[in-house]
GUKOLRO-11012 format. One line per field, with one value per residue (C-alpha): residue in three letters; x, y, z. Coordinates in steps of 0.02 Angstrom, whole numbers. Layout:
# GUKOLRO-11012
aa <- (ALA	...)
X <- (X	...)
Y <- (Y	...)
Z <- (Z	...)
//
This chain:
# GUKOLRO-11012
aa <- (UNK	UNK	UNK	UNK	UNK	UNK	UNK	UNK	UNK	UNK	UNK	UNK	UNK	UNK	UNK	UNK	UNK	UNK	UNK	UNK	UNK	UNK	UNK	UNK	UNK	UNK	UNK	UNK	UNK	UNK	UNK	UNK	UNK	UNK	UNK	UNK	UNK	UNK	UNK	UNK	UNK	UNK	UNK	UNK	UNK	UNK	UNK	UNK	UNK	UNK	UNK	UNK	UNK	UNK	UNK	UNK	UNK	UNK	UNK	UNK	UNK	UNK	UNK	UNK	UNK	UNK	UNK	UNK	UNK	UNK	UNK	UNK	UNK	UNK	UNK	UNK	UNK	UNK	UNK	UNK	UNK	UNK	UNK	UNK	UNK	UNK	UNK	UNK	UNK	UNK	UNK	UNK	UNK	UNK	UNK	UNK	UNK	UNK	UNK	UNK	UNK	UNK	UNK	UNK	UNK	UNK	UNK	UNK	UNK	UNK	UNK	UNK	UNK	UNK	UNK	UNK	UNK	UNK	UNK	UNK	UNK	UNK	UNK	UNK	UNK	UNK	UNK	UNK	UNK	UNK	UNK	UNK	UNK	UNK	UNK	UNK	UNK	UNK	UNK	UNK	UNK	UNK	UNK	UNK	UNK	UNK	UNK	UNK	UNK	UNK	UNK	UNK	UNK	UNK	UNK	UNK	UNK	UNK	UNK	UNK	UNK	UNK	UNK	UNK	UNK	UNK	UNK	UNK	UNK	UNK	UNK	UNK	UNK	UNK	UNK	UNK	UNK	UNK	UNK	UNK	UNK	UNK	UNK	UNK	UNK	UNK	UNK	UNK	UNK	UNK	UNK	UNK	UNK	UNK	UNK	UNK	UNK	UNK	UNK	UNK	UNK	UNK	UNK	UNK	UNK	UNK	UNK	UNK	UNK	UNK	UNK	UNK	UNK	UNK	UNK	UNK	UNK	UNK	UNK	UNK	UNK	UNK	UNK	UNK	UNK	UNK	UNK	UNK	UNK	UNK	UNK	UNK	UNK	UNK	UNK	UNK	UNK	UNK	UNK	UNK	UNK	UNK	UNK	UNK	UNK	UNK	UNK	UNK	UNK	UNK	UNK	UNK	UNK	UNK	UNK	UNK	UNK	UNK	UNK	UNK	UNK	UNK	UNK	UNK	UNK	UNK	UNK	UNK	UNK	UNK	UNK	UNK	UNK	UNK	UNK	UNK	UNK	UNK	UNK	UNK	UNK	UNK	UNK	UNK	UNK	UNK	UNK	UNK	UNK	UNK	UNK	UNK	UNK	UNK	UNK	UNK	UNK	UNK	UNK	UNK	UNK	UNK	UNK	UNK	UNK	UNK	UNK	UNK	UNK	UNK	UNK	UNK	UNK	UNK	UNK	UNK	UNK	UNK	UNK)
X <- (-1481	-1339	-1226	-1038	-914	-749	-602	-444	-292	-204	-43	-102	-270	-279	-278	-420	-517	-495	-556	-708	-742	-734	-853	-976	-957	-993	-1159	-1114	-1209	-1108	-1186	-1109	-929	-819	-636	-555	-383	-259	-298	-467	-401	-455	-626	-685	-841	-919	-889	-1007	-1152	-1067	-1115	-1300	-1318	-1238	-1294	-1115	-1040	-891	-926	-967	-824	-678	-549	-373	-439	-590	-512	-484	-652	-742	-662	-697	-880	-879	-821	-634	-526	-433	-259	-308	-397	-238	-135	-270	-273	-84	-81	-204	-100	50	-41	-134	-316	-450	-583	-736	-876	-1038	-1094	-1217	-1154	-1190	-1074	-928	-818	-854	-811	-650	-595	-614	-529	-380	-359	-289	-155	-210	-85	-47	-103	-2	156	133	100	258	358	287	332	507	533	480	293	194	18	-86	-65	-198	-93	32	-8	-44	98	111	128	318	318	180	279	434	328	258	432	487	366	399	227	296	335	159	88	193	137	-44	-25	33	-116	-231	-163	-180	-360	-417	-431	-393	-218	-122	2	178	260	449	527	697	774	703	673	541	593	481	537	550	502	515	465	582	524	609	568	610	570	480	452	272	219	117	77	159	188	184	243	191	253	163	169	38	27	-24	-68	42	48	171	152	290	302	342	403	321	405	306	386	279	311	231	231	212	176	306	348	524	668	784	930	872	901	1069	1168	1135	950	942	1052	974	969	893	837	798	721	701	545	559	440	474	401	384	506	463	597	578	704	677	721	714	610	576	631	529	634	572	665	632	683	713	679	698	589	594	442	417	344	245	188	184	295	258	369	345	342	361	301	379	278	395	301	452	499	663	709	860	898	1074	1138	1059	879	732	663	479	469	527	430	346	480	455	582)
Y <- (-307	-421	-506	-509	-636	-570	-687	-636	-739	-711	-793	-785	-856	-729	-588	-672	-692	-508	-458	-571	-499	-322	-370	-439	-282	-175	-265	-398	-560	-694	-828	-745	-738	-892	-930	-1079	-1151	-1121	-1223	-1273	-1334	-1512	-1465	-1342	-1443	-1348	-1179	-1039	-1009	-1007	-1185	-1159	-971	-931	-1080	-1138	-1304	-1226	-1294	-1468	-1486	-1406	-1543	-1528	-1590	-1475	-1310	-1241	-1298	-1231	-1061	-1056	-1093	-937	-838	-834	-845	-1010	-934	-840	-992	-1096	-966	-956	-1146	-1157	-1024	-1126	-1283	-1191	-1144	-985	-944	-886	-762	-779	-653	-634	-452	-344	-235	-77	-133	-201	-49	-52	-237	-213	-71	-184	-334	-232	-154	-321	-335	-480	-562	-473	-614	-562	-540	-704	-799	-725	-784	-959	-967	-901	-1044	-1171	-1184	-1215	-1235	-1308	-1496	-1571	-1729	-1635	-1637	-1484	-1407	-1455	-1319	-1316	-1299	-1168	-1067	-1072	-1019	-869	-815	-821	-680	-582	-613	-668	-486	-438	-568	-501	-323	-383	-461	-295	-209	-333	-279	-95	-112	-218	-380	-542	-608	-754	-698	-766	-820	-819	-959	-955	-1059	-971	-800	-715	-596	-451	-378	-188	-138	31	85	192	312	295	428	395	475	417	499	542	594	755	775	807	953	903	1022	978	1076	1073	1165	1293	1359	1543	1620	1772	1885	2009	2129	2127	2225	2115	2178	2106	2133	2124	2121	2193	2194	2334	2367	2549	2619	2748	2832	2899	2879	2731	2851	2900	2725	2648	2559	2388	2406	2248	2144	1997	2011	1932	2027	1932	2013	1916	1946	1921	1921	1930	1798	1803	1687	1632	1584	1541	1551	1473	1587	1551	1692	1626	1489	1389	1329	1183	1151	1077	1172	1078	1157	1079	1104	1042	950	897	723	695	525	427	284	160	90	-26	53	-55	-9	-98	-111	-163	-212	-260	-171	-86	-213	-317	-231	-202	-65	-60	-100	13	114	124	304	248	86	137	157	184	106)
Z <- (287	227	352	330	398	469	496	590	641	808	866	1047	1094	1235	1105	1010	1171	1217	1044	1066	1239	1170	1030	1158	1263	1109	1084	956	980	1071	961	808	873	881	917	833	863	1001	1155	1077	910	950	1017	888	853	996	917	963	846	678	638	652	663	496	397	366	421	507	680	620	494	586	574	505	338	335	387	212	143	296	271	84	120	229	76	113	-46	-65	-47	111	182	166	261	396	411	418	554	658	629	699	858	808	841	721	772	662	677	583	586	493	350	450	591	490	520	707	717	617	731	883	801	738	910	970	834	723	606	442	328	174	275	366	205	131	284	265	80	108	230	98	131	-29	38	178	201	315	331	439	624	728	827	1009	1141	1132	943	950	1077	966	818	913	967	784	745	906	981	1150	1190	1140	1259	1402	1365	1354	1526	1595	1512	1600	1768	1724	1667	1814	1714	1803	1764	1833	1967	1945	2106	2101	2199	2280	2141	1988	1914	1809	1671	1618	1451	1450	1274	1191	1017	913	778	609	480	298	132	-24	-192	-233	-409	-400	-584	-753	-871	-1055	-1191	-1370	-1521	-1688	-1857	-1909	-2089	-2105	-2275	-2320	-2475	-2550	-2700	-2834	-3001	-3151	-3323	-3477	-3650	-3812	-3986	-4126	-4315	-4414	-4602	-4652	-4828	-4889	-5057	-5080	-5203	-5192	-5187	-5014	-4945	-4905	-5041	-4965	-4979	-5082	-4963	-4876	-4687	-4531	-4378	-4219	-4065	-3900	-3800	-3610	-3461	-3274	-3159	-2969	-2881	-2701	-2578	-2393	-2253	-2080	-1936	-1748	-1674	-1498	-1376	-1251	-1106	-998	-836	-665	-509	-347	-178	-7	145	322	389	569	588	746	810	971	1027	1165	1300	1444	1616	1771	1946	2094	2254	2394	2550	2651	2815	2854	2988	2948	2782	2722	2607	2435	2486	2447	2593	2635	2577	2407	2402	2237	2105	1918	1801)
//
């Protein structure tokens, strides 16, 4: 059974780690799943399994200069490898998994569940900003630069929502303690559904006209004239003939025949009309949208409260 290598880029290392944890929980071998970049970008030489387990030199050659070549040796196209490497340089994390061909779809479902980066879209953003390719001579982003880069693509909100999911699912998350001189902001996000229209070609109707010759026949009566000259023997007195019997004369008779003459006239006997009728119909689009819900647990007592505080019987409030 052939093994396949799956590579996915995440802006947040925590998302890559959750995807790896779900792969492990689904039965994928830990030695065949590695995370590169993020907080471990400088220590990737200790990557899990993929250096020795897959026969590639990924784990041993993961430096800023060897990122692209290491990925291409795993079978990643050069153009994609450069975008992956640039994403790691800017603070992203790569999840690399070696799976059997029979389990590729299962692995992809788990990896995509944690919202990896759309590689084509990200590469387009890089190029629009003037990026022309991965340059290993450029240093990796520090934490401040990486945070700014994540906020540029809106992944900070995803990290906050992921943190809330950790609490809901019983995962361990770091509690934030708000001091008297600072505040913590939890973004309340909500998805909106936008329905548009696009034209889809459903097929074509082609009308082709051509000429067909059909044999026809008509019967016509034609007149044929024939001139004949006949000499007859007679015996009668000259006195019985006219006086000018000895006058010279010429007699000319024209012989004519009739011939069939064919004429054709084009007539329109039928019309083929091609038209396109347009009808409108109303279709109901159904989908789901997400929003962030916040639950407030207030453990304070009623003693010493002023107006505007939350009572114990309303300690749990949904926003």
